[in-house]
C-alpha positions as CSV (number, residue, x, y, z in Angstrom):
1,M,0.0,0.0,0.0
2,K,1.4,3.3,-1.1
3,S,1.3,6.2,1.4
4,Y,0.5,9.7,0.0
5,A,0.6,11.5,3.5
6,N,3.9,13.1,2.9
7,R,3.3,14.2,-0.8
8,S,1.4,17.5,-1.7
9,P,-1.5,17.2,-4.0
10,F,0.6,19.2,-6.6
11,D,3.3,16.7,-6.3
12,R,0.9,13.8,-6.9
13,L,-0.5,15.5,-9.8
14,R,2.9,16.0,-11.4
15,Q,3.6,12.2,-10.8
16,H,0.2,11.5,-12.5
17,Y,1.3,13.4,-15.6
18,E,4.6,11.7,-15.6
19,R,2.9,8.2,-15.6
20,K,0.1,9.0,-18.0
21,E,0.9,11.7,-20.3
22,R,4.0,10.4,-22.2
23,A,3.1,10.8,-25.8
24,C,3.8,14.2,-27.5
25,V,0.7,15.7,-29.0
26,E,2.7,17.3,-31.9
27,C,4.9,14.4,-33.2
28,G,3.6,11.3,-31.2
29,Y,6.9,10.5,-29.7
30,V,6.4,8.4,-26.4
31,D,8.9,9.7,-23.8
32,L,9.3,6.8,-21.3
33,D,11.2,9.0,-19.1
34,A,8.8,11.9,-19.1
35,R,9.6,14.5,-16.5
36,W,7.1,17.4,-15.9
37,S,8.4,20.7,-14.4
38,V,6.2,22.6,-11.9
39,T,6.2,26.3,-11.6
40,K,4.0,28.8,-9.6
41,R,3.0,32.0,-11.2
42,G,0.8,34.2,-9.0
43,H,-2.5,32.3,-8.6
44,E,-1.5,29.6,-11.1
45,I,0.5,26.2,-11.1
46,H,2.1,25.5,-14.4
47,Y,2.9,21.8,-15.3
48,Q,5.1,21.5,-18.4
49,H,6.8,18.8,-20.4
50,V,9.2,19.4,-23.4
51,C,9.3,16.7,-25.9
52,P,12.9,15.6,-26.5
53,R,12.3,14.9,-30.1
54,C,10.6,17.9,-31.4
55,D,10.8,20.4,-28.5
56,S,7.2,20.9,-28.4
57,I,6.0,22.1,-24.9
58,E,2.8,20.7,-23.4
59,T,1.3,22.7,-20.6
60,H,-1.4,22.2,-17.9
61,V,-2.4,25.2,-15.9
62,L,-4.3,25.2,-12.5
63,R,-5.8,28.4,-11.3
64,Y,-6.7,29.0,-7.8
65,D,-7.9,31.9,-5.6
């Protein structure tokens, strides 16, 4: 049984993207070592992945107040 008690919801979402969103939407390359970066900008959390083949950037943004 995995424990999520010491991980933030933002970290768990990043891990979800790294497990589930590996195929590039532009070129279709499947990045088996997908690493998503997380940055905070004001009231937004940005999750980004750069395709190692075509340099396309996929972004998910969460907004909060």
